[in-house]
N, C-alpha and C positions, 0 to 999 in steps of 0.2 A: 812728311812734315820736315821742315828745316829747323836746325838748332839756331835760335836767335840770341841766346845768352847762356853762359855757364858761370856759376858762382859757387865758390867753396863756402860751406857752412861751418867749417872749423879749421882755421889757420892754414889755408891753402891746401888742405887735404880732404879726403872723403869724410862726410857725405857732400854731395854736390847738388845744387838746384839747377835743373835743366829747363830752360824755357824754349818752347817749340812753337812754330808758326806754320799753319797749313796754307796751301795755295789759295784758299778762299779767304784768307786773312784771320781765321779763327786761331786762338791761342790756347796752349795747354802747357802746364808745368808739372814736373815730377821731381822727386828726390832720388838720386842714384847713390847707392852704397856699395863699396867694395873695400877690401882690406887696405889698411894704411899703417903708419908707424905705431898707432895706438889702438887699432881695431883689427882683430884677427878674423879668419874665416868662420870660426865657431860663433863669434858674436854677430856676424852677418846672418848666420843661420838662426840664431836665437831671436834676433829682431824679426825675421820673416815668420818664424813659428808663432811668435807673440802676436804679430799683426793678424795672422790667420785666426787665432783664438779671439782677438778683439772684434774682428768682423763678425764672427759666428755669434757672438754674444752682444753685438751692437754697443760696444764700449766706445768711449770718447777717445779715438785714436785715428791715425792715418789709415788708409786702406792699401793693402798690398796689391800692386799691379802686376808684378812679374818677379820671378826669382830663378836664378841659375846657380844653385848652391855648390855644384861640383865644377863650375867654370867651363863646361864643355862648349857652350855657345859663346860666352863672353870672353873666354880666355882667362878668367879669374872669377872666383865666387862673387856674385853680385845680386842686388835686388833693386827693385824700383817701387816706389810708393807715392801715394798722393801727397800733395802739398796742402797743409792746413792753413787757411787764411786767418790772419790775426797777428797778435804780438806776443812774444815771449818775454818782453820787458815788464817787470812788475813795477808798480808805483813806488816812488821814493818814500812816501809816508804809508804806514800800515792802513789797510782797509779791512774792517771786520767782514764786510760782505764778500770781498774777494777771497779772504782766507777761509771763510765758511764754504765757498764754492770749490776751493781747492781740496778741502777735506771731503766734500761730497763726491768729487771726481774720483778719488782713489777708493772711496767706499764702493763705487760701481764696479771697479776692478775686482774687489774682494768678494763680490757676490758669486764669482765663478769658482766652483769647486773643481780642482784639477789634480791628478796624480803626477808625480815627477816623471819626466821623460827625458831622453838624451839631449834634446835641444832646449828644454825648459826644466832644468834640474832644480833640486831643492836648494833654497837660498837661506842660510842661517843669519844673514846680515845684509844690509843694503850694500850695493856696489860690491858684490861678493867676489869679484875678480881681484879686489884688493883685500889685504888683511894687515892693516897697520898695527893693530894690537899685537899680532904675532911677530911682526917685524921688530917691535920694541922688545918683546920677550927674548928674541933671538939675538939682540944686540945690533941689528942692522939699522936701527934708528934710535936716537936718544929719547929718553923719557923724562917725565917730571914726577914729583911726589903725588900730585893729584891723579895723573894718568895711571901710575903704578897702583895706587890704592883702588881706583875705580876698576881696573882690570882684575885685581884680586877679588873684589866683591862680585863682579860678574862671573868670573870663573868658578866661584864657590856656589853659584846658584844653577840649578838644572834649568836648561832653556825650556820655556813653555812649549808644549807639544801640539796644542790644538787651539783654534782651528788651522788647517792648512789649506790655503787658497791661492789663486793666481795673484802674483805680485809684479809690479812694474820693476822694482829693484833699484831705481835711481831717480826718485822724485825730488826735483829741485826746480826753482823758477825757470832755469834755462831749458828744462825738458817739459815745459808746459806752454801751451798757446792759448791765450785768452781770446775766445771767439764768441761774440754775442752774449757776454756776461757769464759764460761757463768755460771751464778749462778742458782742453783736449791734451792728452798726454802723448808726447812724442819720444823718440829715441829709446826703444825697448831692448837694446842690445844686452842688458843684464837682467832681463825678466826671468821669471821662473815660478816656482811655487814656494810658499812659506807662510809664516804667521803674518796677519795683517800689520802687526807692529813693525815689520821690516820697512814698510812704506811709511807708516805713521811716524815712527821714530825719526826717520830721515827727514821727512818734510817738517816736522816740528823743530828739529835741530836747525834746518836751513832758515826757517822764518825767525827763529830765536836770534840767529846771527844777523839776519837782514834787518830785523825790526826791533821788537821789545819783548819783555817778559810775558805780555798778554797774548802775543801772536800765536804761540803753540796751542793755547787753550781754544782759540777760534778754529784752528784746524781740527782739533779733536772734536769740538762741538759739531762742526760741519759733517765730520765722518759719522758721529753717533746719530745725528738727525737723519742722515740719508740711509744708514744701515738699520735704524730702529733698534739698536743694541748698544750696550756699554762696551767700550774697548777695555781689554784686560792687559795687565802687566806693562803698563805704559812706562814706569820708571826703568824697568829692565831694557826695553827697546830704545828708550832715549839714550841710555848709557851705551848700548851697543853701537848706536849710530854715531855718537860723539867719539867713541874709541876708534872707530874706523875712519879716522882722519889723520893726516900727518901731524906730528908733534907741534910743529910751527906751521900755522896756516898762512894764507896769502897776505895777511896783514896782521900787525899786533892787535888791532881792534877785534878782528875776527877770531883770533886765538883766545882773547879775553872773553868774548861772548860765548864761544864754545865751552870754555872752562866753567863759566857761570852756569850754563845749561847742564853740564855734566855734574857739577857739584850739587845742583838741585835734584838731579836724578838719583845719585847714590845716597843722598840723605834720606830718600824714601825706600831704598832697597832693604 
């Protein structure tokens, strides 16, 4: 097969979409991942391990096509996965139906009971490679009265211990693809095992920032419908997700929406 097109999926770096064409005219596409300025070899390995679990349990995710995690064949740790057709652009206006579907998608992930392992470690918070709350405690990042109060309250509470399940670790609109009215989760480089609230709190925070105060409730409802159970400790996980963000977000509006979401969470702790 001949390479017909190559396109970066993140700012001119890995991952890359590779379009291929065979001599008979048939076409095939795949996503190639290898280390970049923001992704290390360990995250390439985590993504590959997570996709293997996802395929085994028929979860809504890309399929792993190949992996060279020690770089012996490719010259660098690398993986190849299928392309999920659809869009990762969420509608400008909130849609209860799509938010319910997003909650249901992560509920499917949480049906998998998994012990921690080297490439899928325990995750105490979303995007666990970052710890912005600790950065503020150590003085590496400025804080605010609200963030300081919220962090004190979260630190004073013992983290919920059960259940421990497979988690995506970074559920936000950009890591979902809407295909046929259902969401497929992509970019599993911070996956692992943890409490379902790791994913629920993160997605609830994301949609609260993107949309309105009702949006997180639709995500929760979709999760509970799909799982057939009530989600526990939601205020705690909402606060953990909100605290694992930079003090100042990408826009003043996003920071304000984050703070409103965090205030509502700690009021219930």
